[in-house]
C-alpha positions as CSV (number, residue, x, y, z in Angstrom):
1,X,-1.1,16.8,-18.1
2,X,-2.4,20.3,-18.7
3,X,-4.6,22.0,-16.1
4,X,-7.6,21.9,-18.5
5,X,-7.1,18.2,-19.0
6,X,-6.8,17.6,-15.3
7,X,-9.9,19.6,-14.5
8,X,-11.8,17.6,-17.1
9,X,-10.5,14.4,-15.5
10,X,-11.5,15.4,-12.0
11,X,-14.9,16.4,-13.3
12,X,-15.8,13.0,-14.6
13,X,-17.2,11.7,-11.3
14,X,-18.2,13.0,-7.9
15,X,-15.5,10.9,-6.3
16,X,-11.9,10.6,-7.8
17,X,-9.3,8.3,-6.4
18,X,-5.6,8.1,-7.3
19,X,-3.9,4.8,-6.8
20,X,-0.3,3.5,-7.1
21,X,-0.6,0.7,-9.6
22,X,-2.9,-1.1,-12.0
23,X,-3.5,-3.9,-9.5
24,X,-5.1,-1.5,-7.1
25,X,-7.1,0.2,-9.9
26,X,-8.4,-3.2,-11.1
27,X,-9.3,-4.5,-7.6
28,X,-11.1,-1.3,-6.6
29,X,-12.9,-0.9,-9.9
30,X,-14.1,-4.5,-9.8
31,X,-15.1,-4.4,-6.1
32,X,-16.9,-1.1,-6.5
33,X,-18.5,-1.6,-10.0
34,X,-21.4,0.7,-10.6
35,X,-20.2,3.3,-8.1
36,X,-19.8,6.9,-9.3
37,X,-16.1,6.9,-8.8
38,X,-13.1,7.5,-11.2
39,X,-10.0,5.5,-10.3
40,X,-6.7,6.3,-12.0
41,X,-3.0,5.2,-11.6
42,X,-0.9,8.1,-10.5
43,X,2.5,6.6,-9.6
44,X,4.4,6.2,-6.4
45,X,3.2,6.7,-2.8
46,X,4.9,10.1,-2.7
47,X,3.5,11.2,-6.0
48,X,-0.1,10.2,-5.0
49,X,0.2,12.3,-1.9
50,X,1.6,15.3,-3.7
51,X,-1.1,15.2,-6.5
52,X,-3.9,14.9,-4.0
53,X,-2.6,17.7,-1.8
54,X,-2.3,19.9,-4.9
55,X,-5.9,19.2,-5.9
56,X,-7.1,20.2,-2.4
57,X,-5.0,23.4,-2.5
58,X,-6.9,24.2,-5.7
59,X,-10.2,23.7,-4.0
60,X,-10.9,20.3,-5.6
61,X,-11.9,18.3,-2.5
62,X,-13.4,15.2,-4.0
63,X,-10.0,13.9,-4.9
64,X,-8.3,11.3,-2.7
65,X,-5.5,8.8,-2.7
66,X,-5.3,5.1,-1.8
67,X,-1.8,3.7,-1.2
68,X,-0.3,0.4,0.1
69,X,0.8,0.3,3.7
70,X,3.9,-1.8,2.9
71,X,6.0,-1.7,6.1
72,X,4.5,1.5,7.4
73,X,1.3,2.2,9.5
74,X,-2.2,2.3,8.2
75,X,-4.6,5.1,9.0
76,X,-7.6,2.7,8.9
77,X,-8.6,3.6,12.5
78,X,-9.5,7.0,11.2
79,X,-11.7,5.8,8.3
80,X,-15.0,5.6,10.2
81,X,-14.9,9.2,11.3
82,X,-12.4,10.9,8.9
83,X,-11.2,14.4,9.6
84,X,-10.7,16.9,6.8
85,X,-6.9,16.3,6.7
86,X,-7.3,12.6,5.8
87,X,-6.8,12.7,2.1
88,X,-4.6,9.8,1.3
89,X,-5.9,6.5,2.7
90,X,-3.2,3.9,3.7
91,X,-4.4,0.3,3.4
92,X,-4.6,-1.8,6.5
93,X,-3.1,-4.7,4.6
94,X,0.4,-4.5,3.3
95,X,-0.7,-4.4,-0.3
96,X,-3.9,-4.7,-2.3
97,X,-3.1,-8.3,-3.3
98,X,-3.4,-9.4,0.3
99,X,-7.1,-9.1,-0.1
100,X,-7.1,-11.6,-2.9
101,X,-5.3,-14.3,-1.0
102,X,-8.6,-16.1,-0.6
103,X,-8.4,-19.8,-1.2
104,X,-12.1,-20.2,-1.8
105,X,-12.3,-17.4,-4.4
106,X,-9.0,-18.6,-6.0
107,X,-10.4,-22.1,-6.4
108,X,-13.8,-21.0,-7.8
109,X,-12.6,-18.2,-10.1
110,X,-12.6,-18.5,-13.9
111,X,-8.8,-18.6,-14.2
112,X,-8.1,-21.6,-12.0
113,X,-6.8,-23.5,-15.0
114,X,-4.7,-25.7,-12.8
115,X,-8.0,-27.0,-11.3
116,X,-6.6,-26.5,-7.8
117,X,-8.9,-27.2,-4.9
118,X,-9.4,-24.8,-2.0
119,X,-7.5,-27.2,0.3
120,X,-4.6,-27.4,-2.2
121,X,-4.4,-23.6,-2.5
122,X,-4.5,-23.2,1.3
123,X,-1.6,-25.6,1.6
124,X,0.3,-23.8,-1.2
125,X,-0.2,-20.5,0.5
126,X,1.1,-21.9,3.8
127,X,4.2,-23.3,2.0
128,X,4.9,-20.0,0.3
129,X,4.4,-17.9,3.5
130,X,6.6,-20.2,5.7
131,X,9.4,-19.8,3.2
132,X,9.3,-16.0,3.2
133,X,10.0,-15.2,6.8
134,X,13.7,-14.4,6.3
135,X,13.0,-12.3,3.2
136,X,10.3,-10.4,5.1
137,X,12.7,-9.9,8.0
138,X,15.3,-8.5,5.7
139,X,12.8,-6.1,4.1
140,X,11.5,-5.1,7.6
141,X,15.0,-4.2,8.8
142,X,15.8,-2.2,5.7
143,X,12.5,-0.3,6.0
144,X,13.2,0.4,9.7
145,X,16.7,1.7,8.9
146,X,15.4,3.8,6.0
147,X,12.7,5.4,8.2
148,X,15.2,6.2,11.0
149,X,17.6,7.7,8.4
150,X,14.8,9.9,7.1
151,X,13.2,10.8,10.4
152,X,13.0,14.6,10.8
153,X,15.1,15.0,7.7
154,X,15.3,18.8,7.1
155,X,13.5,20.4,4.1
156,X,15.3,22.8,1.9
157,X,15.6,26.3,3.4
158,X,12.4,28.2,2.7
159,X,14.0,31.6,2.5
160,X,17.0,32.1,0.2
161,X,18.1,35.2,2.0
162,X,18.7,33.2,5.2
163,X,21.4,31.1,3.7
164,X,24.1,33.3,2.2
165,X,27.5,31.8,3.3
166,X,29.2,28.8,4.8
167,X,28.2,29.6,8.3
168,X,24.5,30.0,7.6
169,X,24.4,26.9,5.3
170,X,26.1,24.8,8.0
171,X,23.8,26.1,10.7
172,X,20.7,25.2,8.6
173,X,21.8,21.6,8.7
174,X,23.6,21.3,12.1
175,X,20.7,22.9,14.0
176,X,18.0,20.7,12.5
177,X,16.3,18.0,14.6
178,X,17.6,15.4,12.2
179,X,21.2,16.3,12.9
180,X,20.9,17.0,16.6
181,X,18.7,14.0,17.5
182,X,19.3,11.2,14.9
183,X,22.6,11.4,13.1
184,X,24.6,10.2,16.1
185,X,22.5,7.0,16.2
186,X,22.8,6.1,12.5
187,X,26.2,4.3,12.7
188,X,24.7,1.8,15.1
189,X,22.6,0.4,12.2
190,X,25.8,-0.6,10.4
191,X,27.0,-2.7,13.3
192,X,26.9,-6.5,12.6
193,X,25.8,-7.2,16.2
194,X,22.8,-4.9,15.9
195,X,21.9,-6.2,12.5
196,X,22.1,-9.9,13.5
197,X,19.9,-9.3,16.6
198,X,17.3,-7.2,14.7
199,X,17.1,-9.8,11.8
200,X,16.6,-12.6,14.3
201,X,13.9,-10.6,16.2
202,X,12.0,-9.8,13.0
203,X,12.2,-13.3,11.7
204,X,10.8,-14.6,15.0
205,X,8.0,-12.2,14.9
206,X,7.2,-13.0,11.3
207,X,7.4,-16.8,11.9
208,X,4.8,-16.3,14.5
209,X,2.6,-14.3,12.1
210,X,3.0,-17.1,9.5
211,X,1.8,-19.6,12.1
212,X,-1.2,-17.7,13.5
213,X,-2.6,-16.2,10.3
214,X,-1.5,-12.6,10.8
215,X,0.5,-13.0,7.6
216,X,-2.6,-12.3,5.6
217,X,-2.2,-8.6,6.6
218,X,1.5,-8.3,7.4
219,X,3.3,-10.2,4.6
220,X,3.8,-8.9,1.1
221,X,0.6,-9.8,-0.7
222,X,2.1,-9.0,-4.1
223,X,4.9,-11.5,-3.6
224,X,2.6,-14.3,-2.4
225,X,-0.1,-13.6,-5.0
226,X,2.4,-13.8,-7.9
227,X,3.7,-17.1,-6.7
228,X,0.3,-18.6,-6.1
229,X,-0.7,-17.3,-9.5
230,X,1.8,-19.8,-11.0
231,X,0.1,-22.6,-9.1
232,X,-3.5,-21.6,-10.0
233,X,-3.4,-19.9,-13.4
234,X,-1.3,-22.4,-15.2
235,X,-2.2,-21.2,-18.7
236,X,-1.7,-17.5,-18.1
237,X,1.2,-15.7,-19.8
238,X,2.5,-12.1,-20.2
239,X,2.2,-9.0,-18.1
240,X,-1.5,-9.3,-17.6
241,X,-1.5,-12.7,-16.0
242,X,-1.5,-11.6,-12.4
243,X,-3.8,-8.7,-13.0
244,X,-6.3,-11.0,-14.8
245,X,-6.3,-13.5,-11.9
246,X,-6.6,-10.7,-9.4
247,X,-9.6,-9.3,-11.2
248,X,-11.2,-12.8,-11.4
249,X,-10.7,-13.4,-7.7
250,X,-12.2,-10.0,-6.6
251,X,-15.1,-10.6,-9.0
252,X,-15.7,-14.0,-7.4
253,X,-15.7,-12.4,-4.0
254,X,-18.3,-9.9,-5.3
255,X,-20.4,-12.7,-6.8
256,X,-20.3,-14.6,-3.5
257,X,-21.1,-11.5,-1.4
258,X,-17.7,-11.8,0.3
259,X,-15.9,-8.5,-0.6
260,X,-13.1,-7.9,1.9
261,X,-14.2,-5.9,4.9
262,X,-11.3,-3.6,4.4
263,X,-12.6,-2.7,0.9
264,X,-16.1,-2.2,2.2
265,X,-14.9,0.1,5.0
266,X,-12.7,2.1,2.5
267,X,-15.6,2.5,0.1
268,X,-17.9,3.7,2.9
269,X,-15.4,6.2,4.2
270,X,-14.7,7.7,0.7
271,X,-18.3,7.9,-0.2
272,X,-19.2,9.8,2.9
273,X,-16.5,12.3,2.2
274,X,-18.3,13.5,-1.0
275,X,-21.9,13.3,0.3
276,X,-22.8,9.8,-1.0
277,X,-24.5,7.2,1.1
278,X,-22.0,4.8,2.8
């Protein structure tokens, strides 16, 4: 996209938000209908962060990002009093679909072609979640190992004149925090004993979350929503099926005055950043 086209895009509304996917765009657009905000899909988590930072470096400070938490940490504790360096908001929930795992809204929405009751949907969600604990444990362990592998990973040398031969190239890597602090620990993650223990610990934690309701925040909302969609929206087909159901659920939450608290808090924080009332 050319700089002129990007400037025109950013100038369309007093608040501009980049998101990772169409599900997030649809959910936010539906929940915040009528607000002076432009919401566009920008790609991956890393891409969103880069594009937002580039806008701020150019003095365009009404541009923000909203990304899934996935297996990382949310920055939601900072939303109420955001500092200037909070530019990409990380959801409290794992994914935007978590906020649509609402049995009442699913039962009442226009796309409940299976005519499922709230109680039936609640039971189906419970069944899906309880069958996901080992899958979630596997994902959690992989995410943990990936994060440890990448922790303090060195950037490319900033000055080309500092790396001119084998000795200086080796020193750039060997003296990095990643090499001196973390590399020695990486082989432990390949040991079967560590892997077995970590998977069992994660599954135990997640089984508890499945039992006490914490799954609504911690489990993959996308996976759960797609499976409950088959149960509720029985006549839907094609790529738009899950998006259409998601939009219908969020719209029902809006109609019932039950928009997710997380979305209300996110909206309030973003609006205050650009001088709009919360």
